[in-house]
N, C-alpha and C positions, 0 to 999 in steps of 0.2 A: 504495499498499500504505500502511496506518497501522499502526503497531507499539504496543501497550501493554504495560507492565509492573506487576504486580501482586506485592512484595516479601513477602508472608507476613505482615506484621504490621502493615498498617493501610494503610502507602503505597504507592503508585503512581506511576507516569512516562509518558509518551507520549512516543515517539521512537524510533527504532532503536538509540543509543548513549545510554543512560542510567546515573547513578552513583545509589549509595542508601547514606546511614549507618543501620546499626542499633543503637539506642540501649539495646539491652536482650542480655546475651546469651541463647542459647537456639539452637534449630534449626527454620529457616524452610523453606517452601517457597515459590519463587519460580516464577512463571508469568510464559512471555512468550508473546503473542499477537499474531498476524499477519492482516489482513484487507484482502482487496482492494477494488474499487471497485463486484465484486457481491457483497458479502456474505458470501463463502466465507473460513473461517476457520482458521487452523491454531494448535495450540498446543503449546508445550513445558514441562517442569517441572526445577527442580534444587533439591535440597537444600542450605540454605546453614545452616554450623554458624559460630557466633559464638563466640569465648570473650573472655578477656582473654590482653593481653599476657604475654610471657615475659618472666623477669627479665633486664636486662641487664648484664652484665659488662664491666669495663675492668679490664685490668693494668696495675697501676701501677708495679711493680719483681718481676722483674728484664723489662727493656724492652731496645730493642739496645745494650747497652752492656757494658764490661768494670767487674766489681765485685771488690774486693778487701776480704775482713772486712768485706761490706755497705755497703761505700764506694764509690760509682758514681765510675771512675776517668774514663773517657772514651768515645766513642760506637764503636759496631761493628756489624756486619752481623747479628750475632746475640747474645743474650746468652751471656756468660763470667762464671761465676762461680769465686773462687779464694775459697777459705773456707764459711764460715757465709752463707747469705744469707737475709732474711725478706721472704719472698713475700707480696705486699702487692696486693689488690683491691679494684675499688669496686663493688659489685652495689645495684642501684635495681631496683624495681618501680614501674607507673606507677599500679596499681590496690591493689596490697597491700604489707606491712613484706614485708622480709626475713625469712626464717625461721632459713636456714642457708646458709654457704657451706661446701663440701667441696673439701678440696685434696689430690689424689695427685701421686706424683713416681714415676718408675718408671724402670730402667734398660730394656735390649736383653729380656729377660724377665724379669724379677721385679719384685715394688714396695718400692719406696726408705722409703717414708711416706706417711702419711696423717693430716689433720686434720680435724676438723669445729670450725667458728668460728659461734658466735651473735651477734657483737658487732660493729660498726665500731669502728676499721676492720678489714677483715678480713684476719688475715696469718696467716703460716705460719712461724716461723723452724725451717728446716733446717739442719741441724748436723753431719748423716753424712757422714763423709769419703766420696768417688767420684770416680772418674777416668772421663770419657769425657762420652756425648750421655744427655743423659736428658729425660722428657718429661713436662710439665706437664700437668696436666688438673683444670680448676677447673668445678665445677657449685655453682650459686645456687640454691637453695628459694624462694619467697613462700610467705605463711601461707595461699594458697588450692590450694597442692601443683603450681605449674603451677614447673616447673625450665627453666634453659638451658644452656649449656658453652662452654667453650672450651678450646683446647689449645694448647700452646708446646711446642717444643724448646730446650733450651739445653745448654750444654756446664759443667761442673761438674770443679774441680778441687782437692781436699784436703777 
């Protein structure tokens, strides 16, 4: 058997297991053709959609530590916060600039805070007193409209 790939962008390869890198965004039709020694062939196609990578988000604070009035005191299994905390993230995109980062802090059944930050360092200082477990949800958008999100739970007291 011989195997041939047509990747839909002018690229091709011979072999059963081949790889290909697309250089442009778009939708391509890839065709896989198998031929036997008698010249019989079989083809299959697949649509391949190529886009840009979504932004990458790294939570810088709070991480797994105990904080007292925004100062890291010691390591812990989960973030534990006493008093106000400045939530800080790094957001990057391989192909575009970051348009904005949105922060949400929520309790068991309600929203405790929201902020949009358009300029690095991306931060949200949360000063609202609260007792219990809270959810932190962060979403970063690049200038092409791609987005990604991360979430984490932490304990907040005061």
